[in-house]
N, C-alpha and C positions, 0 to 999 in steps of 0.2 A: 726577543727577536721579533721583527715585524714580517709577517708572512701573508701573502695574498694568494688565494686559490681561484683560478679560472675554471669553473666547474658547472656542469648542468645537473648535478645531484647524484653522481655515481656513489652507491652506498658505502663502499670501503673508504672512499675519500671523505664522505660525511662523517664516518666514525673517526678518521684521523683528525679532522677539523675539531670535532667535539673533544677529543683527547688532548689536543694541543692548546685549546682556548684558555684553560685555567692558568697556563704557565707562559703563554706567549701572546703577542698582540696579533690576532688573526682576523682577516677579512676575506670576503668572497665576492665573486662577480655579481651574485644575486643581491648583495647589499648595496650595490651602486656606489661603492667607495671610489673616490678619485685616486688614481695611482700617483704616487709622489716619489721623488728620488731617494727618500730614506727607507723605502721598502727593501728588505734584505733578501727576500726570495719570492719569486713568482712561480707557483706550481700549477702546471697545466694538465687538466684531465685528458686522457687519451681520447682522440676523436674530435677534439675541439679544432675548428679550422684556423689556419694561420691568419685568416682575414678577420678573426674576431677583434672587435675594437679595442678590448683591453690587452690582447696579445700585441697588437700594433702599437699601443701606447707604451707597453712595457719595453718593447724594442727601441722605441723612440727615446725613452729615458735611459736606455742601456742598463736595465735592471737584470740581475741574474735570473734566468728562466730555466726551470727544471721540469723534466717528467717527474712523476711521483716516485719512480724508482731511484733516480739520481738524487732527489730530495731526501728520501729515506736514508741513503748513504750519508749525506751531509749531516742529517739530524742525529745519526747514531754512530758517527765515525770514531767516537771516543769509547764506545761500548764494544763488547764482544758480540759480533754479529753471527747469528746461527741461522742458516737457510735450509729449509726443507723443500726439496724440489722433486720432480719426476712427473711422468705423464699420467699417473693415477695414485690415489691414496694420500696425497699431500695433506689435505685437510684433516683426515682421520688421524694421521700420525701427529699432526700439530695439536689436535684436540687431546690426544692421549698424554702428550708431554705437558700441556698446560694444565690438564686435570691433575697430573701428578705434582707439578710445582705448586698449584693452589692447595692441594691436599696437605702438603707439608709447609704451607705458608712461606714458600720461597718466592722472592720478588723476581719477576721477569717481565720485560716489556714485549709487545708483539704487534705484528701487522699481518692480518690474514686477508687474502684477496677474495676467497670464496666465502659467501655468507651462509650462515645456518640459522634457522629461525630460533629466536630466543637467546642467541649467543653473541657476545660482543666480538667485533673483528679487529679491535685495536685497543692497546693500552700503552700509555706513555707516561714516564716519570723521569725525574732527574737522578734518582738514587739507584735504580736497577743496574746491575753489572752487565746483564745479558739482554739482547733483544732477539726474538725469534721472528723470522720473516718467512712467509710462504712464497716460494720462488716461482714466478710465472715465466714461461719461455716465449711469450709473444713479443713481437718487435715493438720498441718504443717509437713514437712519432718523432720525437726530437733527436734522440741519439742514434736511431736506426740500428739498435742492437736488442737482443732478447733482454727483457727487464732484469732477469736474475743475474745477468753478467755485470750489472751496475753495483751489486751489493758488496762484493769483495769480502766474503766471509772468512772467519777463522775456522769455523766448524760447519760442515754441510752434510746433508743426507740426500741421496738420490734413491727413490723407490723403484722406478721403472723408466725405461725410455722407449720411444717408438723409433724404428729403424731410420725413418726419414729425418729424425732430429738428432742423430748421433753427433753431427758436427757442432750443433749448438751446445750440447752437453759437454763435449770435449773442451770447447772454448770456455764453458762455465767452470769446469774443473781447473783450468789454467788461471782463473781469476782468484782462486782461493789463496789466502796468505801463505807464503812459503813456510813450511813447518807446521801448517794447519792439519786438520783431521777431516778425512772423507769417509763417511759411512755409506755403504752401498749394498744393495740387494744382490747377493752373489747368485741367486737363482735366475736372474735376468742375464742371459749369456752375453748379449751385446754390451750391457752395462758393465759386466764383470771384465770383459776384454778391454773396454774403454778405460776403466779404472786402473787396471794393471799396466796399461800402455802409456799412462800419463808421464810426462817428463817433469811435471811439477814436483817439488820436494815435499811430499805429504805423508802423513801417517794413514795408511789404508786400513779400514776396519770393515771387513765383509760381514754380512749377517744373512740368516735364512729364516724360514718359517719356524715359529716357536712350536715345540712339541706339545701336542694336545690330543685329547680323545673325547668322544661323546659317550655318555652313559645315562640312561634313564631320562632322556630328553634334555640333558644338561651338557654343556661344554666345559671340560676341565683342562686347565693349563697344567702341564707336567713340569714342576719346578724341583730344584734340589731338596726342598722341604716337603715335597709330596704334591698331591693333586689339589688344585685350587679352582673353585667354581667361578665362571665368568658370566657376565650379563650380555656379552657379545659373542658372535660365532662366525665361522667361515674361514676357509684357508687363507684368503686374501687378507682378512682382518688379523689373523694370527701372524702373517708376515709383517704387517704394519706394526703390530704390537712388539715384535722382536726389534724392529728398527727403532721404535720409540724407547724401548728399554735401554739400548746402547746409547742413544742420544741423551737420555736422562742420566745415565752413569757418567757421561762426560760433562754434565751440568752439576755433578755432585750428589746425585741420588743413588744410593746403592741398590743392588739387584733386589734384595728382599723387600726393601721399602717400596720399590716400584711395583712389585707384585701386590703388595698390600693396597696400594692406591688403585690398581687395576680391578680389584674386586668390586669396586663401586662405579667403574666406568660403564656408561651406557652408550 
């Protein structure tokens, strides 16, 4: 596939470019490549003005032009798309899931929008069945919809919502594949009401803060097998951990294996 990125160096897009380059023919605006009619996708970084010369050239050639959200859907439409969204905790939940999948050498592709020092924000392969995407609720410049509404996932998790964004999240829930699964934090009252009121035909899976206790300066997760020491702490993190557990179970990791992986999560 021939892909051209119009970008000024946004980090997550640079990670996507690096991940795609071994398997596709990828060029960028910084490489001064001349746009040609055989380019199959032009991906435009958010904030690039429509007056950008390469955007104008792409329109002149009638090339397919995508926001990165729309492009991610096209890139992964044959995979099971898993989206983690919410107004807080998205990256922590994603990190827990990816840590667990790596711990058990399970293949999964991913695209994360928030960066963390020393951690990759993108993995792309041809063989992985699942792709995990961090769902951002900001509006796209091209489609003028919240980015996460472009992904149309089969499995989604919502951690929290702000009251002023309820409509965006209700619309997001309606984009899930019919018969798909929605995991949601039932301790967020507005989110719980939103999930229960959806008319989409989904399997609803509520979760709450994982039981835990502090003793001797350590945080212990209370599991069916007994107390398990953790390297992370805080009620919010324990809530994220519970969501990550249920997400992993839907990805084929059983509960006890998830707990084993979490012992080494930092």
